[in-house]
C-alpha angles and dihedrals in degrees: 000000000000091000093049092053092045092050091054091049102040107031096074090054097045095044090052090064108100115231113233127191127213121026114016128185117250089247093054093047090060091044092056090044088055089053091053092049091047090055087054089053091247101138095165091052091047089051092055092050092050090051089053089048091054091045089056093045117014089188095059099123096187091053092051092048093048093046090049090054093047092048088050091051091047091050094246098142094171091053093045091051092052094049096043090052091048091049092047090051090053092048109024091169093067103095094190091056090047092051092050091047091052092047094052092043088056090049090052092049091050092048090050090048091053090051092049091050091052090050089054090053091050088052090055096259090123101154093048095045095047091048090053093052092046089051091056091050095049100039105034118091092195112098093205092055090050091051091051090052091048090050090050090049090052090051090049097060099080089041091053091050091052091050089053091047091054091049089053090051089050089048091240091142100166089050090049091052090053093046096048090047090055089053094049093048090049088055089051091050092049092048091053093045092052092040093238122169092216138035120261118267093257093066098069098058090049091051089054091047095048089055090054090048091052092050092048090049090053091241105106090164094058095099097046095110094042095055091044089053091050092050090045089062099029108025093175096056101127098200094051091049093049094046093048088051088058090054091054090049091051093060126099106268098019117239098229095171095057092040090053092051092049094047091049090053089045092057099251117166114279094240091054092051090046091051091054092049090051090051089050090054092050090049092052091051092057 
């Protein structure tokens, strides 16, 4: 597949190079060697020869164009960006080269932006970093840039959890609630993006921890909307059902009926669910 794509991209460039006999420049020798290796389906070898061609003559437009196409076929976006920009600088009248150079420059900027966002999350700026990655996913029309942002979001989940854990240790409970919620909502976004029927395994521990943070903060109702949102997308998520049940039980007066339904859906023991239903009946008789 890779070779077929490369052939479609590179062949028009390489075949356009006139063959000359006799004395050839060092740059052209490597260019023709690249053509021979390409015909033998050796893209890596052709890449090396093109790099030598450019080293011998940095102004060899055909070598830059061919190397850009090969880098593109090999999935080397950074290399393709560099060569398209070099080729465009050598021939600024070629609109196609200019368009490709702009495209790959945008890809590079998006990749750098994803890395910067992840660095912010590592530095504890979770809300800002997550917002930056979400912005790339929702605003970029470049699939590769979106994938880089999704990959960065996936890498961010365990980092976010550690930030929340440290905030719990420091007794910064409201901050921990905010941080854990960011992590859970990132897991929801990733599950939707990958069309998963369940949340990733990192979501459940954070849902347990955010409940503890809310209790320690004296705001047991703080996660009501979050758990409802989780259940809205993933109604069979056991942890979200059980934690939401605890919120209903923390209210004054407790909502035993709803808590019993949630605990039943969350897989709580039958005797525990039965006890809640009995309490609900007693409450209704009062």
